[in-house]
C-alpha positions as CSV (number, residue, x, y, z in Angstrom):
1,X,-5.4,56.5,5.0
2,X,-4.9,53.2,7.3
3,X,-3.7,52.9,10.9
4,X,-2.7,50.0,12.6
5,X,0.5,48.8,14.7
6,X,4.0,47.8,12.7
7,X,4.9,44.5,11.7
8,X,7.7,43.2,13.6
9,X,9.9,40.5,12.9
10,X,9.3,37.1,13.9
11,X,10.6,36.7,17.3
12,X,10.5,40.3,18.6
13,X,8.3,40.5,21.2
14,X,8.1,44.0,21.7
15,X,5.2,45.8,21.8
16,X,4.4,47.2,18.2
17,X,3.9,51.1,17.9
18,X,0.8,52.0,15.9
19,X,1.3,54.5,13.2
20,X,-1.1,56.1,10.8
21,X,-0.4,57.1,7.1
22,X,-1.1,56.6,3.3
23,X,-0.7,53.3,1.8
24,X,2.2,52.9,-0.6
25,X,2.3,49.1,-1.0
26,X,-0.1,46.2,-0.3
27,X,1.5,43.2,0.1
28,X,5.0,42.1,1.1
29,X,6.3,41.3,-2.5
30,X,7.5,38.0,-1.6
31,X,5.9,34.4,-2.9
32,X,4.6,32.2,-0.1
33,X,4.0,34.7,2.6
34,X,1.0,33.2,4.6
35,X,-1.7,35.8,5.2
36,X,-0.9,36.1,9.3
37,X,1.8,37.4,8.1
38,X,1.2,40.0,5.8
39,X,2.2,43.5,5.5
40,X,1.5,46.6,3.7
41,X,4.1,50.2,3.5
42,X,2.6,53.1,4.6
43,X,4.3,56.6,4.0
44,X,4.2,58.8,7.5
45,X,3.1,62.7,7.5
46,X,7.5,62.8,8.4
47,X,7.4,61.3,4.6
48,X,9.6,57.8,6.4
49,X,7.6,55.0,5.7
50,X,6.5,52.0,8.1
51,X,5.5,48.4,8.0
52,X,2.1,47.9,9.4
53,X,0.8,44.5,9.8
54,X,-2.2,43.9,7.5
55,X,-4.8,41.9,9.4
56,X,-4.5,44.4,12.1
57,X,-5.0,47.6,10.1
58,X,-8.4,49.4,10.0
59,X,-9.4,52.3,7.7
60,X,-9.1,55.6,9.0
61,X,-12.5,58.3,8.5
62,X,-11.4,61.6,7.1
63,X,-12.8,63.3,10.7
64,X,-10.4,60.9,12.8
65,X,-7.0,61.1,11.0
66,X,-4.2,62.8,12.7
67,X,-3.4,66.3,11.4
68,X,-0.2,66.5,9.5
């Protein structure tokens, strides 16, 4: 489980929402993506998926996880 801000597309200056979920894919899947823009996909408790910025994510210890 990880927690972190969503990865917004370049030029999108909204404040990113923070999500917590299970990692389902690491990396962008695209050649040439630099580390500053790399992301991972997580699955939320409601089974939807979100893309998070890897550099800003943190592991969530079991005691700190949100209730499902």
